[in-house]
C-alpha positions as CSV (number, residue, x, y, z in Angstrom):
1,M,1.8,52.4,93.3
2,L,1.3,48.8,94.2
3,E,5.0,48.2,93.8
4,L,5.8,50.9,96.5
5,A,3.2,49.4,98.9
6,V,4.4,45.9,98.5
7,L,8.1,46.8,99.1
8,A,7.3,48.9,102.0
9,L,5.3,46.2,103.8
10,L,8.0,43.5,103.0
11,S,10.7,45.8,104.5
12,E,8.9,45.1,107.8
13,S,9.0,41.3,107.5
14,P,8.7,38.5,105.0
15,M,5.2,37.5,104.2
16,H,3.2,35.0,102.1
17,G,0.8,36.3,99.6
18,Y,-2.4,35.9,101.6
19,E,-0.8,37.7,104.6
20,L,0.5,40.4,102.3
21,R,-2.9,40.9,100.8
22,K,-4.4,41.3,104.2
23,R,-1.8,43.9,105.2
24,L,-2.4,45.8,102.0
25,S,-6.1,46.0,102.7
26,A,-5.6,47.0,106.3
27,V,-3.1,49.8,105.4
28,L,-4.7,51.0,102.2
29,G,-8.3,49.8,102.4
30,S,-9.7,53.3,102.7
31,F,-7.9,54.4,99.5
32,H,-7.7,51.4,97.2
33,R,-9.0,47.8,96.8
34,F,-6.4,45.1,96.0
35,S,-7.0,41.7,94.6
36,Y,-5.0,38.6,93.8
37,G,-5.3,39.5,90.2
38,S,-3.2,42.6,90.8
39,L,-0.9,41.4,93.6
40,Y,0.6,38.3,92.2
41,P,1.6,39.8,88.9
42,C,3.3,42.6,90.8
43,L,5.1,40.0,93.0
44,R,6.3,38.2,89.9
45,R,7.6,41.5,88.4
46,L,9.4,42.3,91.6
47,Q,10.9,38.9,91.8
48,A,12.1,39.0,88.1
49,S,13.7,42.3,88.9
50,G,15.6,40.9,91.9
51,Y,13.8,43.1,94.4
52,V,12.1,40.0,96.3
53,T,12.7,36.3,96.6
54,A,9.9,33.8,96.7
55,D,10.8,30.7,98.9
56,D,8.4,27.6,99.2
57,V,7.8,26.8,102.9
58,G,7.8,23.0,103.4
59,A,4.5,21.2,103.4
60,A,5.4,19.1,106.3
61,G,3.0,19.5,109.3
62,R,0.7,21.9,107.3
63,L,-3.0,20.9,107.1
64,G,-3.6,19.3,103.7
65,G,0.1,19.1,102.9
66,R,0.0,22.4,101.0
67,S,3.2,24.5,100.7
68,R,3.3,28.3,101.1
69,V,5.4,30.7,99.2
70,V,7.1,33.4,101.4
71,Y,8.2,36.7,99.9
72,T,11.3,38.5,101.3
73,L,12.8,41.8,100.5
74,T,16.3,41.6,98.9
75,G,19.2,44.2,99.2
76,E,18.2,45.5,95.8
77,G,14.7,45.7,96.9
78,K,15.7,47.9,99.8
79,E,17.5,50.2,97.5
80,K,14.5,50.4,95.1
81,L,12.2,51.2,98.0
82,A,14.5,54.0,99.2
83,E,14.4,55.4,95.6
84,L,10.6,55.3,95.5
85,L,10.3,56.8,98.8
86,G,12.6,59.6,97.8
87,E,10.4,60.7,94.9
88,G,8.3,63.7,95.7
89,G,7.2,65.0,92.2
90,P,3.8,65.7,90.7
91,S,2.8,62.1,90.4
92,S,2.7,61.8,94.2
93,W,0.4,64.7,94.4
94,E,-2.4,63.0,92.5
95,D,-5.4,61.3,93.9
96,E,-4.3,57.8,92.7
97,M,-0.9,58.1,94.4
98,F,-1.2,60.5,97.3
99,G,-3.0,58.1,99.7
100,V,-0.4,55.4,99.1
101,R,2.5,57.9,99.7
102,F,0.8,59.2,102.8
103,A,0.2,55.8,104.3
104,F,4.0,55.3,104.3
105,F,5.0,58.7,105.5
106,S,6.7,57.2,108.6
107,K,9.2,55.5,106.2
108,T,9.6,58.7,104.2
109,D,12.3,61.5,104.7
110,A,10.9,64.8,106.3
111,A,11.9,67.0,103.4
112,V,10.1,64.7,100.9
113,R,7.0,64.6,103.1
114,L,6.9,68.3,103.2
115,R,7.4,68.5,99.4
116,I,4.5,66.0,98.8
117,L,2.1,67.9,101.2
118,E,2.9,71.2,99.6
119,G,2.5,69.8,96.2
120,R,-0.8,68.2,97.0
121,R,-2.1,71.4,98.6
122,G,-1.1,73.4,95.5
123,R,-2.8,70.8,93.3
124,L,-6.1,71.0,95.3
125,E,-6.0,74.8,95.5
126,E,-5.9,74.7,91.6
127,R,-8.7,72.3,91.5
128,G,-10.8,74.5,93.8
129,E,-10.2,77.5,91.7
130,K,-11.4,75.7,88.6
131,V,-14.6,74.5,90.4
132,R,-15.3,78.1,91.6
133,S,-14.9,79.6,88.2
134,A,-17.1,76.8,86.7
135,L,-19.7,77.6,89.2
136,S,-19.8,81.2,88.7
137,R,-20.3,80.6,84.9
138,T,-22.9,77.8,85.0
139,Q,-24.7,77.8,88.4
140,K,-27.8,79.7,86.9
141,R,-28.1,76.8,84.3
142,L,-27.7,73.9,86.8
143,D,-30.6,72.3,88.6
144,S,-30.6,72.4,92.3
145,Y,-29.1,68.8,92.7
146,T,-26.3,69.2,90.3
147,L,-25.4,72.6,92.0
148,E,-25.4,71.0,95.4
149,L,-23.2,68.3,94.2
150,Q,-20.7,70.8,92.8
151,K,-20.7,72.7,96.1
152,H,-20.2,69.5,98.0
153,G,-17.2,68.7,95.8
154,L,-15.8,72.2,96.5
155,E,-16.3,71.9,100.2
156,S,-14.4,68.6,100.2
157,V,-11.5,70.2,98.4
158,E,-11.4,73.1,100.8
159,R,-11.6,70.8,103.8
160,E,-8.6,68.7,102.6
161,V,-6.7,72.0,101.9
162,R,-7.2,73.0,105.5
163,W,-6.2,69.5,106.7
164,L,-2.9,69.7,104.5
165,S,-2.1,73.1,105.9
166,E,-2.2,71.9,109.4
167,L,0.0,68.9,108.5
168,I,2.5,71.3,106.7
169,E,2.7,73.5,109.7
170,T,3.4,70.5,112.0
171,E,6.1,69.3,109.6
172,R,7.8,72.7,109.5
173,A,7.6,73.0,113.3
174,Q,9.3,69.6,113.7
175,A,12.1,70.3,111.1
176,P,15.7,70.5,112.0
177,G,16.6,74.0,113.2
178,S,13.0,74.4,114.6
179,T,11.5,73.3,117.9
180,R,11.7,69.6,116.9
181,G,9.2,67.4,118.5
182,V,7.0,70.3,119.7
183,S,3.5,70.4,118.5
184,T,2.2,73.2,116.2
185,R,-0.1,74.5,118.9
186,E,2.8,74.7,121.4
187,V,4.9,76.5,118.8
188,L,2.3,79.1,118.2
189,S,1.6,79.5,121.9
190,T,5.3,80.0,122.6
191,S,5.6,82.5,119.7
192,S,2.7,84.6,121.1
193,T,4.2,84.6,124.5
194,E,7.5,85.8,123.3
195,L,5.9,88.6,121.3
196,S,4.0,89.7,124.4
197,T,7.2,89.6,126.5
198,G,9.1,91.5,124.1
199,S,6.4,94.2,123.9
200,S,6.4,94.5,127.6
201,T,10.2,94.9,127.8
202,A,10.2,97.6,125.2
203,D,7.4,99.5,127.1
204,A,9.5,99.2,130.4
205,G,12.5,100.7,128.7
206,R,10.6,103.6,127.4
207,D,9.2,104.3,130.9
208,E,12.6,104.3,132.5
209,A,14.0,106.7,129.8
210,V,11.1,109.1,130.3
211,G,10.9,108.7,134.2
212,G,14.5,109.8,134.7
213,P,16.8,108.9,137.8
214,E,13.9,108.8,140.3
215,H,12.5,105.7,138.6
216,G,15.8,104.1,137.7
217,N,18.0,104.3,140.9
218,E,16.6,101.0,142.4
219,G,19.3,99.0,140.6
220,S,19.1,96.4,137.9
221,G,17.1,94.1,139.9
222,G,14.4,96.5,140.9
223,A,11.0,96.5,139.4
224,V,10.2,99.3,137.0
225,P,7.0,101.2,138.1
226,S,4.3,101.4,135.6
227,P,3.1,104.8,134.4
228,D,-0.1,104.4,136.4
229,S,1.5,103.8,139.7
């Protein structure tokens, strides 16, 4: 999890440890808390694997004469990042990992994004069914506060499922072969208009066939009178 986040941020620009920690907190602060205790061991592992380099910046001109280590992504690191971003299996649907994957969706292939969103929704739907089943069996034995807590948890799951469904619709609408770049609302509006137009055309064709020559001799450009005219 942390490995993916570090590689993704270093793909944007080289950073020293303190700056990297601030960026991690800014990007993932709502999902996870990171500390020096977890960050630096991760950086050492990435360096040992050849995914990042660590270069000392000269102390000359720096307050206190202290040097600073700057971490840079290597070619192997870029390949590792692409590999991690291409994974869309069950581990990316879980609470621990989903937030991290979602934070870097802009760097993720569209097909993988859709697979993760659909997997996450399915996982939450399963969780919601389990909570409903448990409530139906135990709600009479629960005190009012515990029951409200269970209901609150179920509502949170249902709310995230709705949010995921909206995201999935948008991803599908923007997929190649679809109306790419058009919002889901515009897609649904266009579909509704086309259905309405198609229905009106079919009704007009039936009117012309029933009305005979007196309704159809005005030429292809003439308007077809409605049955009420």
